[in-house]
N, C-alpha and C positions, 0 to 999 in steps of 0.2 A: 820405226817398226819393221820388223822382218817380214820378207815376203813368204806368201803360202807355200811351203813346199809341194813339189808336183807329186801326183798320185800317180802309181803304177798300176794300169786299169786292164787286166785279163779278161779279155772278150772272147768268148768261146761261140763259135759257130758264126764266125764274120763272113764266111761265103756263103751262107744259105741267103733265102728271100729275106727275110725278116734283118738278118745283119748287115747285108748290104745297103738295104735301105736307111738304117740306124748309121752307118757309117757315111754316106750321102749326107743326112742330115749335121753330122757332126765337122764336115768340111763345107758345105755351102751354106747352111742356116744359121744366123746368128745365135739362136740359142744353142743349137749345136756346136759352134766355134766355141762360145763360152765355155762350154763343157771340155772341148778338147784341147784348148790352149792350157789348163790346168793339169793336163795329164800326160803321162807316156803312155799310148796305147799298145798293148802288148796282145798279137792277134793270134788266135790257135783255133784251128777246126779238122775236123775228122778226115774230111775229104781234100784232094788235091787239085781240084777242078777249077777252073779260071776265076778269079775274083779281084774284084780290083781295092788295093787297099788306098786310105787316104794319105795325103803327102803330111809333111810334119814331123812330129817326134814318135814314131811308130817303130816298131818290132814283129816281124812274122816269124812265128815260130814254126818249125816243121809238122807238116799233117801228125796228127795224132789222134786217137779214140780214147775218150776219157768212159770208163765202165764201171768204177768203183771209187770208193772214200778213198781208199789207198792212194789210187793215180791221181785222182783229184790235189789229194794234199800235196803230192809230190811235186805236181806242175805248178803249185802255187806256191811252193816254197822254193823251187828252182827258177822261177820267173820274178821272184822278189815282190809279187805281189801284195798290195795292199787294198785291193777292192776287186770283187767277182763281178762281170757282166755276164750272165748267162741267156744267151739267145738260140742255144742249141737243144734247151731240153733235158739238161741234166736231172740227174735226180734230186729234186727239191729238199726232202728231207738231209740226205747225204751233204748236200751243198751247204744247208744252214748249219748242221754240226760241225763240218770241217771249218766252215769260215767262223763260225762260233769260237771255235778251240784257238785257232791261230789270231784271232781278233782282226779278221780282216771283215771289211763292210762288204755288203753283196747286194746285187738286183737280180731278181729270176722273172720269165716272162710267162711262166706256164707253171703247174703243178705235177711234172712227169715224174715217172719213177725209171730205175734200170729195167731194162728188157729182163721180163719172167717174174717180176715182182708181184705178189698176189694183190689183187683188188678185189672187194665185194663189189662195187660197181662204178660207173664212171664219175661219181660223185664223190666217191670215199675219199679222197684227198682234200677234197674242201670241208668236209665235215671235220677233218683232223687240224683245223684251223680253228674251230669254235674256242672260245675264250675257256681256258679250265683243262682243254685238250691239245693245244698246241704246244709242237716242240719247243722247246727253249734254246736259245744260243747263248754260251758263255760270254761272248764279247762282241763287239761290233754293232752295226746298224744295218736292217736287212729290210728291203721292199720286196713283197712277195705279190707275184701275179701282176705284173705290171706291162699291159700291152694296151690292145683297144678293149676287147672284152675276152677276158676279165681287164680291168685296170681305169680306162677312161672312162665305161660306163658306169663305172660304180661310182666315181666322183660326179659323174653328170646327174645321178640320181638328186644330189643333193642341191645342184642348180636348177634342176628343173622343179623341184619341190618350192623354192624360194620363188621361182618364177610364178609357178601355179597358185600361191599364197597371194602374191602381188595382184595376179589378174582377176583373182577370186574376192579379193577384199576382205581377206580373213588374216587373222593372225596366228602363227604356230602352225605345224604339221597336222597336229591332233584335228583342228578345224576343217581340214581338207577332206578328211574321213577316205582316204587310200584306201580300196579294197584289193588293187592289184598294180603289180609294178612288172612290165613285160620289157624284156632288151629286145629289139625288134631289128631286123639287119635285111635290106634288099640288095642281093648282089648281082648286077647285070654284066658282070666281065665277060669279055667273048674273046675269039682270035680265029684265026683262017688255018692252024695248024690242022692237018688232016688226021684220021685216026679215030678209034672207036674207046679210046680209054676214058678214065675218068677224070674231068677237067676240073681244076681247081686254082681260086686265085689265093689259095695260101697252100700249106701241107696236104696234098692229095690222102696220105696214108692217115693223118691224123683226122681229117674230115670224113673218111669213109667209116673209121673206127665209133667216132659219133653217130653217123648216120645208120649203122647197122648192127647197132646195139639192140639187144631183144627185145626192150622197153622203152618209153619215151619218159624219164622222170621231171617231176616239176615239184615246187614246194608250195604247199598249202597252209598257211597259218604255222609256218614253223616244221611242219611234216612233208617227207618226202612221200610223192603220189606216183603211182605207175600207171600210164595207160596200157591197152591192151593191144598195142602197136609197135612195131620199131619205128623210129624217127620218120624215115623216108616215105612211110606209108599212108602217112594223113596230113591234111592240109589245116591249118587254124587261122582265120582272120582276125588280123590286127592292123594297127596304123603304121607307117614306117615314112616318115617326112609327109611330102604330100599327096602321098599315094595310100591306098588301102590295099594290103597283100594276103595273098593266102600262102603262109609259110609252114615249114616243117617245125614240129617241135622237139629241141635238139638238147642233150644235157651239157650245161656248161657251169664251171666252177661259181661264176660271179652270182647263179640264183642262192646258190648256198650261203655265202658271206652277206649277201643283200638281205636274207632273211632273217639273220639276226637284229639288224636294226628296226625292220619292220614284221615284226611277227605276226601280227595281223591280217597282213597281205598275201595274194597270191604272187608267186616269183616265177617266171618262166623266162626262155628263150625262145624266141620265133623267128626263122631264118628263109627267106626267098633265095633259092640257090642259082647259080648262073644257069641259063637256059641249057647249055649242054649237059651239065650235071644233071637236071631232071630229066632229060630225055637219056641219058644212060642209065640213070636208076631203074625207070621205067621198062627199059629193055633188057637189062643182064645185070642187077646188082650182085655184086662178088667182092669181097675183100682185097681178091691178088690181081684188080683190075690194073692194066697199063696205066700210069699217070701221064696227065699232060699238064705240066706247071703252067700256068699263064701268068709269067712275068717274066722279064728278059733277064738273061740272056735266054733261058728255054725257048721263050715265046718271043720274038723282038718286038712284034706289034702286036699291041692289045687294046681294046676298047672298050667302054661301058664306064659305070660307077658303082661306089660302093656307098649305100646311106645306111648309117647305123647309129641308133641312140637308146632310148628309155621313152616308154609309153607309162604315162601315169593314168591310173584310171579311178577317178573320185566317184563316190556313191551321191554326191551331191552338185559337183561342178563339171561333169562331163569328163573329157579327156585332154591331157595336152602330152605332146610328143618333143621331146629336145635332144639333138643331137647334130651328125656331120653328114654333110653331102659331099664325097670326094670324087672327082673325075679322072679318068686314066690320063687325060691331058694335061692335069695338073700334075701327077706323079709322074709323068716322063720325064719332067725336069729333074729329078735324082734318080732316074735310070731304074723306076720300078712300078708296080701296079697301086690303084687305088688302095686297095685292101691292104698290102702291105705298109703303104706309106701311114696309113692310119693306125698301124700295131706299131710303127718306129716312133711316131709321135708320142703315143702311150709308153714306149720305153725310155725316150729323152725325158719327158715329163717325170718318170716315177724316177730315172736316175738322178735328177736334180734334187728329188726328195729324199736320197740316200745322206743320212748322217741327220737329219733331223731330230729323230728320237733313237735312242739304244733300243735291242731288241728287234725281234720280228714283227711287221705289219702287213696288214693290206690297206688296199689305197683310201678306202672308207676311214680309217683310223689317222689320217695324215692329213695336210692343208689341203682339202678337194677343191676349194676355189681356187688355188696355187696351180695346181694341176690342169684344171681346166683351162685358164689363162694359158697356160704353156701349150697344150695340145691346140687352143685357138690359135695361136700364135703361126702355127704351123700348117694348119688344115685350113684356117679362115673361121670366121665367127659360127658359133653353135646357132641352129635355127629353131624355131619354135611354132608347132602346129595346135592350135586350142581349137577343139569341137566342143563348145558348152553343150550342145545338145545331144551328145554321147549318150545312151542308156548305158547303165553299168552292165557289163556281160562277164561273168565268170569263163574261166577257159574251157572247161568241157563244153561250154555253150558254144563256144566259138567255133569249134570242131566243123568242117565242110561235110557235106555228104559225098560219099565216095562216089567217083564217075562209073 
């Protein structure tokens, strides 16, 4: 039997926070090493800032920014890639089109567009993934929006539903009478770096874009609903892990894709931001804020944790939360913070799904159990908190009074 030929994987954005965490997993974790040992990694980034490339079969290309479909096509052809892994936020539709045209497989972590592309709202691209509206790819296998959220949380819903049914003694999802699915996150990352900028454990620019949009959208039985406030201006009470948090209602792509499979439920994303971020928003919220990047090497010493998962709210059996609790000390072994390690775990799990099915797919359409198993192998076992006595409460009624 002939050995499987090595793939040439173009990794775009390798010097960034997610890229560095992914490469650390490829070098240090058994699941990551299994991916890397069958590949030649071709690394490209727009910046020339320091970054640690893994050892092994690796090629580092000169720094270059990709800003059009033609440029992406040129790089893919010149690098002789047969796989694209985008952790930089390339235009997802252009990437899908070019990779499909060339017959190249691809993985994307987000639904970004080139700068200046028009968008009706921050969930517009997620709606483009709906069955019947999704762009097609001529060839290849393509995994879309594979990180922690979106990505792992989408797969976690299936795991949580099965666990909820088992604990409730019912058969089938319909018997659970799920009225709401909330993605909940509690991020306590902090550092001692001075300054009055906006501090984030992932991209400060993208985080601010979400928080400062004019209204906070969520999905109610398949329809987008809009609040009367910007995401940062109000708090909603939900369970996250072993705690109850008051978090911001933020637009996130996974609420749209999850709503297709659960059309009778509310779907929303609620996050309790790091304390430094909350303080800055209350003092001077503006989109041009100086950025404080709370991950190495920008901030060598970080502390805190990131708890993220899914909260299923039944009309009969209370609430069940299922998710991951990751500490920055755990992430330090990979040279990153807890948030970026979670995203990188989702990227690696999604990467392992590339090739399972031809065409373009979101995580819910693939092997979600295998996806969560891979993430668990990296982050540790998923946790469950079941409050049988919780009364069903719709999202508007979870809003906390303004101080």
